[in-house]
C-alpha positions as CSV (number, residue, x, y, z in Angstrom):
1,M,-7.4,-6.5,2.5
2,T,-10.1,-6.6,5.1
3,G,-13.8,-7.5,4.6
4,V,-15.4,-8.2,1.1
5,L,-15.1,-6.0,-2.1
6,K,-18.1,-6.1,-4.3
7,K,-20.0,-4.3,-7.1
8,G,-20.6,-0.7,-5.7
9,S,-17.4,-0.8,-3.3
10,K,-15.4,2.1,-3.6
11,G,-11.7,3.2,-2.5
12,E,-8.2,2.3,-2.3
13,F,-8.4,-1.5,-1.8
14,V,-10.6,-1.4,-5.0
15,R,-7.9,0.6,-6.8
16,L,-5.3,-1.6,-5.8
17,F,-7.3,-4.9,-6.8
18,Q,-7.8,-3.2,-10.2
19,D,-4.4,-2.8,-10.4
20,M,-3.6,-6.3,-9.8
21,L,-6.0,-7.4,-12.5
22,H,-4.3,-4.9,-14.6
23,V,-1.0,-6.8,-14.2
24,L,-2.8,-10.0,-15.1
25,G,-3.4,-8.6,-18.5
26,N,-7.2,-7.4,-18.0
27,T,-8.0,-4.1,-19.9
28,I,-9.4,-2.0,-16.7
29,V,-9.3,1.4,-15.5
30,S,-8.0,1.7,-11.8
31,D,-10.6,4.1,-10.7
32,G,-11.2,2.7,-7.3
33,I,-15.0,2.0,-8.2
34,F,-16.1,-1.6,-8.4
35,G,-18.4,-1.5,-11.3
36,S,-19.8,-3.8,-13.9
37,G,-16.5,-4.0,-15.8
38,T,-14.7,-5.0,-12.6
39,E,-17.3,-7.5,-11.6
40,K,-17.2,-9.1,-14.9
41,I,-13.5,-9.8,-14.8
42,V,-13.9,-11.0,-11.3
43,L,-16.6,-13.7,-12.3
44,Q,-14.3,-15.0,-15.1
45,L,-11.3,-15.1,-12.7
46,Q,-13.4,-17.1,-10.2
47,K,-14.3,-19.4,-12.9
48,D,-10.9,-19.8,-14.1
49,L,-9.4,-20.6,-10.7
50,G,-12.0,-23.0,-9.7
51,L,-13.6,-20.6,-6.9
52,K,-17.1,-19.9,-6.1
53,V,-18.3,-17.6,-8.8
54,D,-20.2,-14.8,-7.0
55,G,-18.3,-11.8,-8.2
56,L,-17.4,-11.0,-4.5
57,V,-13.6,-10.4,-3.9
58,G,-13.0,-12.2,-0.4
59,P,-9.9,-13.4,1.1
60,K,-9.6,-16.4,-1.1
61,T,-10.1,-14.4,-4.3
62,W,-7.7,-11.7,-3.1
63,L,-5.1,-14.1,-2.2
64,L,-5.2,-16.3,-5.3
65,V,-5.0,-13.1,-7.6
66,E,-2.2,-11.7,-5.3
67,E,-0.2,-15.0,-5.7
68,K,-0.8,-14.9,-9.7
69,V,0.5,-11.3,-9.7
70,R,3.8,-12.4,-7.6
71,A,4.2,-15.0,-10.1
72,K,4.6,-12.2,-12.9
73,S,6.4,-10.0,-10.5
74,N,9.4,-9.5,-12.8
75,N,7.3,-7.9,-15.4
76,S,4.8,-6.5,-13.1
77,V,4.1,-2.6,-12.7
78,L,2.6,-3.4,-9.4
79,N,5.9,-3.2,-7.3
80,T,5.0,-4.0,-3.6
81,S,8.6,-3.3,-2.7
82,Q,7.4,0.4,-3.1
83,F,5.0,0.1,-0.3
84,L,5.3,1.5,3.3
85,T,6.5,-1.2,5.8
86,E,6.4,-1.5,9.7
87,S,10.1,-0.8,9.8
88,D,9.8,2.5,7.8
89,F,7.4,3.6,10.4
90,D,9.6,2.5,13.5
91,A,12.5,4.4,11.6
92,F,10.3,7.5,11.3
93,A,9.0,7.3,15.0
94,T,12.5,7.1,16.3
95,K,14.1,9.7,14.2
96,Y,11.6,12.3,15.0
97,Q,10.6,10.9,18.6
98,V,7.0,10.6,18.0
99,E,4.9,7.6,18.7
100,K,4.5,5.1,15.9
101,A,0.6,5.1,16.4
102,A,0.7,8.9,15.9
103,V,2.7,8.6,12.7
104,K,0.3,5.7,11.4
105,A,-2.6,8.1,12.2
106,V,-1.2,10.9,10.2
107,Q,-0.2,8.5,7.2
108,E,-3.8,7.1,7.3
109,V,-5.9,10.5,7.3
110,E,-3.4,12.9,5.4
111,A,-1.9,10.6,2.8
112,A,-3.5,10.2,-0.5
113,G,-4.4,6.6,-0.2
114,R,-1.3,5.1,-2.1
115,G,2.0,6.9,-3.4
116,F,1.8,5.0,-6.6
117,V,-0.9,4.2,-9.2
118,Q,0.3,1.3,-11.8
119,G,3.9,1.7,-10.9
120,H,4.0,5.5,-11.2
121,I,4.1,8.1,-8.5
122,K,0.9,9.5,-7.9
123,L,0.7,13.4,-8.7
124,L,-1.8,16.2,-9.3
125,F,-0.8,19.1,-11.6
126,E,-1.8,22.6,-10.7
127,G,-2.1,25.1,-13.4
128,H,-2.5,28.2,-11.4
129,I,0.8,27.3,-9.7
130,F,2.5,26.7,-13.1
131,W,1.2,30.3,-14.3
132,K,3.1,31.6,-11.1
133,E,6.2,29.5,-11.9
134,L,6.5,30.4,-15.4
135,K,6.3,34.1,-14.5
136,N,9.0,33.5,-12.0
137,V,11.4,32.5,-14.7
138,G,10.5,35.3,-17.0
139,I,7.8,33.5,-19.3
140,Q,4.6,35.4,-19.7
141,P,2.0,32.6,-19.4
142,S,-0.7,34.7,-21.1
143,T,1.2,34.7,-24.5
144,I,1.2,30.9,-24.6
145,Q,-2.3,30.2,-22.9
146,A,-3.9,29.3,-26.2
147,G,-3.8,25.4,-26.5
148,N,-2.4,25.2,-23.2
149,E,-5.8,25.7,-21.1
150,N,-5.5,22.7,-19.3
151,I,-2.2,23.3,-17.8
152,L,-2.3,27.2,-17.6
153,Y,-5.1,29.3,-15.5
154,T,-4.6,32.4,-13.2
155,K,-6.3,31.1,-10.2
156,Y,-7.5,28.0,-8.3
157,F,-11.1,26.7,-9.1
158,T,-13.3,24.0,-8.2
159,P,-14.7,21.8,-9.6
160,N,-11.6,21.4,-11.7
161,P,-12.4,19.2,-14.8
162,Y,-8.7,18.9,-15.5
163,Y,-8.1,17.0,-12.4
164,R,-9.9,14.0,-14.1
165,E,-7.4,14.1,-17.0
166,N,-4.3,12.0,-16.9
167,Q,-2.0,14.0,-14.8
168,Y,1.2,12.7,-16.3
169,D,0.0,14.0,-19.8
170,R,-0.7,17.4,-18.1
171,L,2.8,17.4,-16.5
172,N,4.8,16.3,-19.8
173,K,3.0,19.0,-21.6
174,A,4.1,21.5,-19.1
175,I,7.6,20.2,-19.1
176,R,7.8,20.8,-23.0
177,I,7.3,24.5,-22.1
178,Q,9.8,24.8,-18.9
179,E,11.0,21.7,-17.1
180,E,11.7,22.9,-13.6
181,A,8.7,25.3,-13.5
182,A,6.5,22.2,-14.4
183,Y,7.9,19.8,-11.8
184,R,7.5,22.7,-9.0
185,S,3.7,23.0,-10.1
186,A,2.4,19.5,-9.0
187,S,2.1,17.5,-5.8
188,Y,3.6,14.1,-5.4
189,G,3.1,10.9,-3.6
190,L,1.2,9.8,-0.3
191,F,1.4,13.2,1.1
192,Q,1.1,15.3,-1.9
193,I,4.2,17.5,-1.3
194,M,4.2,20.3,-3.8
195,G,7.3,20.5,-6.1
196,F,8.2,24.0,-5.2
197,H,9.2,23.0,-1.8
198,A,12.1,21.0,-3.2
199,Q,14.9,23.5,-1.9
200,D,13.4,23.6,1.5
201,M,13.5,19.7,1.6
202,G,17.2,19.8,0.9
203,F,17.1,19.1,-3.1
204,D,18.7,21.0,-5.5
205,S,15.8,21.1,-7.7
206,A,12.1,20.0,-8.0
207,K,12.9,17.3,-10.5
208,K,15.6,15.8,-8.2
209,M,13.0,15.5,-5.4
210,V,10.5,14.0,-7.9
211,D,13.0,11.3,-8.6
212,Y,13.6,10.7,-5.2
213,L,9.9,10.3,-4.3
214,S,9.3,8.0,-7.3
215,Q,11.5,5.4,-5.7
216,S,9.4,4.5,-2.9
217,E,6.6,5.3,-0.2
218,A,9.4,5.1,2.4
219,N,11.0,8.0,0.5
220,Q,7.8,10.0,0.6
221,L,7.4,9.5,4.3
222,D,11.0,10.8,4.8
223,V,10.3,13.9,2.7
224,F,7.0,14.2,4.9
225,G,9.1,14.2,8.0
226,K,11.5,16.8,6.6
227,F,8.5,18.8,5.7
228,A,6.9,18.4,9.0
229,E,10.1,19.4,10.8
230,K,10.5,22.4,8.7
231,N,6.8,23.6,9.1
232,N,6.9,23.0,13.0
233,L,4.4,20.4,12.8
234,L,6.3,17.8,14.8
235,S,5.2,19.1,18.1
236,F,1.5,18.8,17.5
237,I,2.0,15.2,16.5
238,R,4.0,14.5,19.5
239,N,1.4,16.2,21.7
240,H,-1.6,14.7,19.7
241,D,-3.0,18.3,19.1
242,W,-4.7,17.1,16.2
243,A,-6.7,20.6,15.7
244,G,-3.5,22.3,15.8
245,F,-1.8,19.9,13.2
246,A,-4.8,20.1,11.1
247,K,-5.1,23.7,10.9
248,R,-1.5,24.0,9.8
249,Y,-1.4,21.2,7.5
250,N,-5.0,21.3,6.0
251,G,-5.8,25.0,6.3
252,S,-8.2,26.9,8.3
253,A,-11.3,25.1,6.9
254,Y,-9.9,21.8,8.2
255,K,-13.0,21.4,10.6
256,T,-15.2,21.0,7.3
257,N,-13.8,17.8,6.7
258,K,-13.2,16.8,10.3
259,Y,-9.5,16.2,9.9
260,D,-8.9,16.7,13.5
261,E,-11.6,14.1,14.5
262,K,-10.5,11.6,12.0
263,L,-6.8,11.9,13.4
264,A,-7.9,11.5,16.9
265,K,-9.8,8.3,15.9
266,A,-7.2,6.9,13.9
267,Y,-4.6,7.4,16.7
268,T,-6.9,5.9,19.4
269,R,-7.2,2.8,17.1
270,Y,-3.4,2.5,16.3
271,S,-2.7,3.1,19.9
272,I,-4.4,-0.2,20.8
273,I,-2.8,-2.3,17.9
274,T,0.6,-0.8,17.7
């Protein structure tokens, strides 16, 4: 954690801190938004820990809360062994002959923050993909759409209110209809690799790929490497052709979100510190 978290802060560090608060028995939603509820818990924790009671999460508050979480690690849903380590980046760089700084840049910009939320792999279920996958196994989606509107629709649309629902509930609802089609219809982990890529990644089924991804972020990075190799993305990473990489990974509208610029800046920063 760098800097200070406070009321109004947003992002993955807030979400991670909220996860730790959850492990310590606090009723809190890990939404990545430091609101009044999070602040109230922080104030009470600071009072209990004998810290300055200011509602700000600086290094002292963070470290003491982290220490309390480690003390409960045997029962914790926050499994730090799942996180990426420096040796994971070393192994990836060696295997694919790319600079470690370039790997880190891609992970920072393209990865979905963290690969796990409260101990469970991060996922996003896509109802329009499930529609297609059901048809592929001989099930006509229109005949079962009633009551399943949140997991079955014909086309992608945005904004999608179903993305705000519990994604595991959506996936499990789909599994009850057809397991493999359901697993193929969600994206998973740091790099949000779609389940329908499972066979290309060397897995017998989407379920087996998800089981592998669910073990660690290192496995998620491993599958990203296979994905990058299969889709001829590694040469763009090696040559620091960030526009070429972003166009193929993010789509033709990559410039809208300045993915190429973000990748270039991240690479420059990691080149200095790596």
